[in-house]
N, C-alpha and C positions, 0 to 999 in steps of 0.2 A: 448397536452405535457404534461407530469406527473408532479405530484405537488411536490413540493422538500419537504421534510420533515420538520417539523419546529425545530428541533433538530442544519440542517446543514445552517437552517436561523442564527441561537444563535451564533453558531460557527464561522458564515462568520462575525457578528457582536460585538461579544465580542474581535475581532483578528485583528476589521477594516479595514476589505479587503473586505467592498463595497457589491453590487452583485452578485446574482451567475450565472453563464453564464453556466454552465457544471452537471453532474456530472456522473461518475464512477465507476465502482463497480468491483470485481473479486470474488462472487462470486464461492464456490462450486458449478463442474460441476454436470450431474446425479449418473454417477459414483458415484462420493463422497457421496451424499447425502442420496446413496443407501448402502454405505459401513456406515453407521451411524445405519440405520435402522438394519442393519444385526449387526453389533455389538450390537444393545440391545435387537434382538429378542434372539440369543443367550447367552448375559447374565441371561434372562428372564428366557430364557428357566431349562437354567441349576441352576436355583436354585427352580425352582417345581421339580427338582427330588426328592430334600426331601425336600414337600412344609411346611407350614407356619403349622401348629394345628389347627387355623379358617380359615375359609375365605379371613378376612383381612389380617392377615400374611401372607399367602398367597398366597396376587396379589401386596401388599407394594413393593416390593421389585422391580417389575417389572414397577410402577406406580417410583419407584425411579429413576431405570437405564433411562425410560424415559427422565425427568426433567435434570438428569445430563447430558446424551448426548442431549436434546436440548438446556441448557444453554452454553456446547461448543461450539456449533454444531451455535448458539449464535453467539459467542463469537469470531469465525473466521471464519465468514462470515460478518464481520460489516466496513471490507475494504471500502476505501475511498476514490476516489482523484475529492477532490469538487475544479473545477475554476471558481475562482470568480475573480470582475473587480482589486481588485489590489494586488492580489497574489492567493496561489493555498492552499487548507487545503488539508493534502493526512495523512494517518495512520485510527485509526479503529474511529465507530463512536457507537463501544457495550455497552453497559450500564456501567459504572462506570469507564470509560477510553477515553480519550483525545485524538484528531487529533493533528498532525506537521503544523507550520501557516509560511507559508513562502511568501514575498512579492517578486516582480520580480525584485524588484533592488535589491536583495542578491540569486538571480542565475546566472551563469558565463554564459554569453554568448556563446553560442556554445555549451551548454554540453547539453539542454535538447533535448533524443533522442529516436525515440520511439522503443520498441524493439522487432519484429514482431515473433518469436519463439526461444526455446531453452531457454526460460529467468530464470530459473534453474543452467546456470553455470556459474552465477554471479557470485558465490562467488569463483569459481575455476579460471576463469579467472582473477579475481581483488587480488584477495590472504585477500580480506577483510573478520574478524570474521562470525564464519556461525551464530549468533545469532545476530550480526547488528539489533540495533532495526529502525536503517532509512534503512533500509531494509525489503518495505512488500508485499515478497512473500511467499506466500505457497504451498507445495508436490503437489497442483492442479494447478497453474498457470502456462501458458505458454508464456506470451506474455504483456506488461507494459510499460512504461515510466524512464528514467533515466537521472538525471540529478546531476550538482553537487551546491552548495549551502553554508550556514548557518548549525553550527555546532545543533545538536538536542536539547542543550539545549538556545542556538541563537531563535530553532523556538515554543521552547516554550513559551521563553520569552513573546510574543505575549500576550500571555492569562495570565503568575503570575507573571513575572517582569525577571530579573537577566539572567548573560550569564556567559556561562565560556571558553574558547579557546581547542579545541582538538590536542591531540597533537599528534595522529594517523596517522594524514594522513598530507599532502604538500599541500596550497591549499583549492581547496575547497572540502564542505562534500559528499560522495556520499550517491543521494536519489535513491531509487527502491521503484514503485510501481503498484504492479499490476492492469490489466484489461481485463476484459469479452470480448468487443468487439476491432474492432482492434486498435494498441497502436496508430497511426497516429490520429485515431478522438478525440484521447485524446490531442495529441501534438499541432494538427490543433486549438484546441477551447484555447491553454495556447497562441499559438502565435497572433490569433485574438483580445482577452482579453489584452494580453502584447503591443500591436499593439496600441486597442482605450485608455489604460493607456500612453501613450508614449513611452515605450522601444520600440523604433523600432529598434535596434542593434539587443536586443532578439528574438525580432517579426520577423523578416526576417533568421536570423540565425533558429528561428526555425520548420518557416513551409520549409526549405529547407529539413529539415533533413529528408534526405529518410531511413524507415522505415531494421533492418537489424536485422540477427539472427547470437545469441552467439555461437562460437566456445568453447569458453572455453580455451583457449589456449595463453595463457599471453601475448604476443607479439601481439596478434590480437588488443588489449586494446586501445590503441594512434587513431584506426582509426574505431573500433567499438563503445570505450565509448568514446570518447573525452571530456580533461576536468575531468573528472572523474577522482581524483586521488587515489593513491596507497599507503599501509604501507609503512613505509619509511623498503628499503631495497627488495623491491620487481620488 
């Protein structure tokens, strides 16, 4: 079993979510990594057209660009779904960032579904804002887990206190997190943990939710994304 990083355990302990049962990530694939490397090589090459007067000044931009792209990659590759005994952590674990914490009692029964493909159609299908912070996917994301639950402020409230009411949606707030592995592995872990915690209805509904690929058609939302609410008038 892969050792669980200490920062995951600290976050789970701080949010009082108990022990960690499973960890899923949505790191960039090989093509995205090669794109980052290509961008670094290109930018470094352009600086060598007119190099600095000394060797140090000549290589300094290359070193600077390397660390710049490394920081960008680290920040973007930090997304995780951490399944704990009493809830889940989702969001970025990159330096200086903090994930969200959602307890099982805050998740709407029947809303947890595995998305096996076309996850980037989520915004088109739901009509939700493109930069909604509770939607944690990138251009390389293919699959993941959708659910409806607390607002972003309520999910952060487990860490620093204070809640707010969302005026954007009716009912449960939409959440989406990408996973590199098959999404049904993540929902199965959530179902097991929720069942062990005593949330049998949530566990049963989550375990029975079949994987689905998003169509991008708004009228399909009630079937493909049950309980995930959409903006007023959509």
